[in-house]
Structures are given as C-alpha cells and as structure tokens.
C-alpha positions as CSV (number, residue, x, y, z in Angstrom):
1,X,-28.2,-52.3,26.3
2,X,-26.1,-53.2,23.7
3,X,-22.9,-55.5,23.5
4,X,-20.6,-52.7,21.9
5,X,-22.0,-50.1,24.2
6,X,-19.0,-48.9,27.0
7,X,-20.7,-47.3,30.1
8,X,-19.1,-45.0,32.5
9,X,-20.2,-45.6,35.8
10,X,-19.5,-43.7,39.0
11,X,-20.3,-44.6,42.4
12,X,-18.9,-41.1,43.8
13,X,-18.7,-37.7,42.4
14,X,-14.8,-37.7,43.6
15,X,-13.9,-40.6,41.1
16,X,-14.4,-39.0,37.9
17,X,-17.8,-37.6,37.9
18,X,-16.7,-33.8,37.0
19,X,-15.3,-33.2,33.9
20,X,-13.0,-30.5,32.7
21,X,-12.3,-28.4,29.6
22,X,-9.4,-30.0,27.8
23,X,-6.9,-28.3,25.7
24,X,-6.4,-29.7,22.3
25,X,-3.5,-27.6,21.3
26,X,-2.4,-24.3,21.8
27,X,-1.6,-20.9,19.1
28,X,1.2,-18.4,19.8
29,X,-1.1,-15.0,18.1
30,X,0.5,-11.5,19.3
31,X,2.6,-12.9,22.0
32,X,-0.7,-14.9,23.5
33,X,-1.2,-18.4,24.0
34,X,-5.1,-19.2,23.0
35,X,-6.1,-22.3,24.4
36,X,-9.1,-24.5,22.1
37,X,-11.3,-26.9,23.9
38,X,-11.7,-30.2,22.1
39,X,-15.1,-31.9,22.4
40,X,-15.1,-35.0,24.3
41,X,-16.8,-37.9,23.1
42,X,-18.2,-40.5,25.5
43,X,-20.3,-43.7,24.9
44,X,-22.4,-43.6,27.8
45,X,-22.8,-41.8,31.4
46,X,-24.0,-43.7,34.6
47,X,-24.2,-42.9,37.6
48,X,-25.7,-43.9,41.2
49,X,-25.2,-40.1,42.7
50,X,-25.0,-36.6,41.1
51,X,-23.0,-35.7,38.7
52,X,-21.5,-32.3,37.1
53,X,-20.4,-32.7,33.7
54,X,-18.4,-29.9,31.7
55,X,-18.8,-29.4,27.6
56,X,-18.1,-29.2,24.9
57,X,-19.5,-33.1,25.0
58,X,-20.7,-35.3,22.5
59,X,-22.5,-38.4,24.2
60,X,-23.6,-41.2,21.8
61,X,-25.8,-43.2,24.3
62,X,-27.5,-41.9,27.3
63,X,-26.8,-39.8,30.4
64,X,-28.5,-41.6,33.7
65,X,-28.0,-40.6,37.1
66,X,-29.4,-41.9,40.4
67,X,-29.4,-38.2,41.9
68,X,-29.1,-35.0,39.7
69,X,-27.3,-33.9,36.6
70,X,-26.0,-30.6,36.0
71,X,-24.7,-29.9,32.2
72,X,-22.6,-27.2,32.0
73,X,-21.3,-25.9,28.3
74,X,-22.2,-27.4,24.8
75,X,-23.5,-30.8,25.0
76,X,-25.0,-33.5,22.5
77,X,-26.8,-36.6,23.6
78,X,-28.1,-38.8,20.9
79,X,-30.1,-41.2,23.7
80,X,-32.3,-40.4,26.4
81,X,-31.2,-38.2,29.8
82,X,-32.5,-39.3,33.2
83,X,-32.1,-38.0,36.5
84,X,-33.7,-38.9,39.6
85,X,-32.8,-35.3,41.0
86,X,-32.7,-32.2,39.1
87,X,-31.2,-31.6,36.1
88,X,-29.4,-28.0,35.7
89,X,-28.5,-26.9,31.9
90,X,-26.0,-23.6,31.8
91,X,-25.3,-23.5,27.9
92,X,-26.6,-25.7,25.1
93,X,-28.0,-29.1,25.1
94,X,-29.4,-31.2,22.2
95,X,-31.3,-34.4,23.5
96,X,-32.0,-36.9,20.4
97,X,-34.6,-38.7,22.6
98,X,-36.4,-38.9,25.8
99,X,-35.8,-36.5,28.6
100,X,-37.2,-37.6,32.4
101,X,-36.5,-35.7,35.5
102,X,-38.0,-36.6,39.1
103,X,-36.5,-33.1,40.0
104,X,-36.6,-29.6,38.7
105,X,-35.2,-28.7,35.3
106,X,-33.6,-25.2,35.0
107,X,-32.2,-24.3,31.6
108,X,-30.1,-21.2,31.8
109,X,-29.2,-20.8,27.9
110,X,-31.1,-23.3,25.1
111,X,-31.9,-27.0,25.1
112,X,-33.6,-28.7,22.3
113,X,-35.0,-32.1,22.7
114,X,-36.2,-34.1,19.6
115,X,-38.7,-36.5,21.8
116,X,-41.2,-36.4,24.8
117,X,-40.0,-34.3,28.2
118,X,-41.3,-35.3,31.4
119,X,-40.8,-33.6,34.6
120,X,-41.8,-34.2,37.8
121,X,-40.7,-31.1,39.4
122,X,-40.7,-27.3,38.3
123,X,-39.3,-26.0,35.2
124,X,-37.4,-22.7,34.6
125,X,-36.3,-21.6,31.7
126,X,-34.2,-18.7,31.4
127,X,-33.5,-18.5,27.3
128,X,-35.1,-20.9,24.9
129,X,-36.2,-24.6,25.6
130,X,-37.8,-26.5,22.8
131,X,-39.3,-29.9,22.8
132,X,-40.4,-31.7,19.3
133,X,-42.3,-34.0,21.2
134,X,-45.0,-34.0,24.2
135,X,-43.8,-31.7,27.3
136,X,-45.7,-32.9,30.8
137,X,-44.8,-30.9,33.8
138,X,-46.0,-31.6,37.2
139,X,-44.6,-28.3,38.8
140,X,-44.6,-24.7,38.1
141,X,-43.4,-23.4,34.8
142,X,-41.8,-20.3,34.6
143,X,-40.7,-18.9,31.3
144,X,-38.1,-16.1,31.3
145,X,-37.7,-16.4,27.1
146,X,-39.4,-18.8,24.7
147,X,-40.8,-22.3,25.3
148,X,-42.1,-24.7,22.0
149,X,-43.6,-27.6,22.3
150,X,-46.1,-30.0,20.5
151,X,-48.4,-30.6,23.2
152,X,-48.3,-29.4,26.7
153,X,-49.5,-30.3,29.6
154,X,-48.9,-28.4,33.0
155,X,-50.2,-29.4,36.5
156,X,-49.3,-26.2,37.8
157,X,-49.2,-22.8,37.1
158,X,-47.4,-21.0,33.8
159,X,-45.5,-17.7,34.4
160,X,-44.4,-16.0,31.7
161,X,-42.1,-13.0,32.8
162,X,-41.9,-9.6,31.0
163,X,-43.3,-8.9,27.7
164,X,-40.6,-10.8,25.6
165,X,-41.4,-14.3,27.0
166,X,-44.3,-16.3,25.4
167,X,-44.5,-20.3,24.5
168,X,-46.2,-21.6,21.5
169,X,-47.4,-25.1,21.2
170,X,-48.3,-27.1,18.1
171,X,-51.1,-29.1,19.0
172,X,-52.7,-27.5,21.8
173,X,-52.3,-27.3,25.8
174,X,-54.0,-28.5,29.1
175,X,-53.0,-26.4,31.9
176,X,-54.5,-27.3,35.2
177,X,-53.2,-24.4,36.8
178,X,-53.2,-20.4,36.3
179,X,-51.6,-18.6,33.6
180,X,-49.6,-15.9,34.9
181,X,-47.7,-12.7,33.1
182,X,-45.4,-11.1,35.6
183,X,-44.3,-7.6,34.7
184,X,-40.6,-6.8,35.5
185,X,-41.1,-3.0,35.6
186,X,-45.0,-3.1,36.9
187,X,-45.6,0.2,38.8
188,X,-49.1,-0.1,40.0
C-alpha cells in the first residue's frame, strides 16, 4: 500500500457502506427540476463485510470486500476488485486491473476487465462481459448476451441462451464441462 493512498474502511454496512446518488445541482426547464448526478471519486474502498455501491463512481485504487460487492450504476475502478463473496454488477463496470471473486459473478449490463479474471463460483452474463486478459471460471457459465476474452478456462459447463448469445476467445479455450445452447422458443 502506498503512503498517499487513502482507504475507506467499513466494519458494518450501516457505517457508510451504502452510497447514494448525489445531486450536483438543478436546472429549471419548463417548470421541472432536473437533478444531475455527480461522479463520486474515492481513493480505495475496503470492507470486512458485504458492501453495496451506487454510482456513478470512480475509484483510483482497489475495491476489496470480506463479503460480496454489489455495483449499481456506472463504475471505473483503476486497480483490482477482490471479493470473498458474490460480485453483482447492474449497469456498467470498467476494471483496469485484476478481478477475483470467491463467489458467483452476475453481470446485468456491461463489464470490461483489462487484466485477468478469476471466479471460483458461477458466472452469469445478461449483457456483455469483455476480459482483455485470461478468464478462469470454476462454476457454470451462462451467457445471455456476449462474452469475449483472451483465453478461457472453464471447469464446468458453458450455456448460451438463445440464438443471439455467443462467446469469443482470442487465443483458445479449455472447457472441462459441456457446451450447451438453450433455445428460448424451443418447441419440440
């Protein structure tokens, strides 16, 4: 850890582990007030338990949690994301370093990880998930959208949902389970 790095620490979720949208200002247009959300900036976020984060937010350091992490909104994390529980993404997430989850990862929206991603649980994608490094998943992978990675190592099955879902690897894949296609309008 660097000396200049400021870390926010939460022991319980009630001590500030939940962020809300802040209104930067308002403008009066046609007698309606419209609130504009500001982008919150944090150095690093660390918690011994699960945390729920609401964006838009930019984190210059890392996000580390002793439990799960729920991202809701738009996020940019310049260092790594590490959670000993589930990671849930609703919105957009950009991680400029490694992502490691000891639980499941759910992406409902889009996520981009620049470095390696290691998931010890299941991966469920509803939207897009792009990993510019290696992707290693120990649980089942369900894709309802698009997955792209450099290399893929899956120790369980991969399921694509519908004809519009697919995945792409740049340098190959190793799948130890079944490759399945779930038809949404199957009549048989």
